[in-house]
C-alpha positions in Angstrom: 11.9 -4.6 12.8 11.7 -1.5 10.8 9.6 1.3 11.4 7.8 3.7 8.8 5.9 6.8 9.5 3.1 7.0 6.9 1.1 10.2 6.2 -2.3 9.1 4.6 -5.1 11.8 3.9 -7.7 11.9 6.5 -10.1 10.2 4.1 -8.0 7.2 3.1 -7.2 7.0 7.1 -10.7 6.4 8.0 -11.5 4.1 5.1 -8.3 1.8 6.3 -9.2 1.8 9.6 -12.7 0.7 8.7 -11.5 -2.2 7.2 -9.1 -3.2 9.7 -12.0 -3.0 12.3 -13.9 -5.4 9.7 -11.3 -7.6 9.8 -11.0 -7.4 13.6 -7.4 -6.4 13.5 -5.5 -3.1 14.3 -4.6 -0.8 11.7 -1.0 -1.9 11.9 -1.6 -5.5 11.4 -4.1 -4.6 8.5 -1.7 -2.4 6.9 1.1 -5.6 7.6 -1.4 -8.0 6.2 -2.1 -5.8 3.0 1.8 -5.0 2.4 2.4 -8.8 2.3 -0.1 -9.4 -0.4 1.2 -6.7 -2.5 4.7 -7.9 -2.5 4.2 -11.5 -2.3 5.6 -13.2 -5.6 3.5 -13.1 -8.5 1.4 -9.9 -6.9 1.6 -6.3 -8.9 -0.3 -3.8 -7.3 -2.6 -1.8 -9.5 -1.8 1.5 -11.0 -4.0 4.4 -10.6 -5.2 4.2 -14.1 -6.7 0.5 -13.2 -3.7 -1.2 -15.6 -1.4 -3.8 -13.9 1.8 -2.1 -12.5 4.5 -2.7 -14.1 6.7 -5.9 -12.8 10.2 -3.8 -13.3 11.7 -3.4 -10.1 11.3 0.0 -8.1 13.8 2.8 -8.9 15.6 3.7 -5.6 14.5 7.6 -5.7 12.1 10.2 -4.2 10.5 11.0 -7.4 8.4 8.9 -9.3 8.6 9.2 -13.3 5.0 9.0 -13.5 3.0 12.4 -13.6 0.6 12.9 -10.1 
């Protein structure tokens, strides 16, 4: 099983913990479920501007071409 260290802003961490608790799951289990849904065939995560994300494959790099 792979491991990832994920740093979240405090407010997002609290929101995720609350969502996990409301779903009666651990935070880890809830995050796994969210990621599974996000990567399911035919699913694309939303971009910050609300438009569906591109179906282009992710580029292997640490930097996004999108401005922050």
